[in-house]
Phi, psi and omega in degrees: 000140181280143174235135179248078180298331180292338180296325177298318181298312182287341180277345185243019182276151183235323184292153181304313179300319179294323179294325176295315179296322177300314180298317178297318181295317179297318178299315181297318181287337181275342185265162167252047179297159179302322179297317178298314181298314180296322178297317178297318179297313180297329179274001181058044179238143176284122184297328177293320177298312180300311181301315180294326180286326184268345182304312179298325179293315181296322178298323177292330181282335186262007179289000000 
């Protein structure tokens, strides 16, 4: 099972620089960019599975 320990970090940031990084991370995780797909392949993870698992978390972060 996949664990996204970094999601806790991006969900609790306060500084402006951290908020920019949070936005970039959410954007990267929300996309099917070539980089995202390649990362999933290298991690031997199905990108659809990853996307489906993180969508509820991302929706909570963008409220």
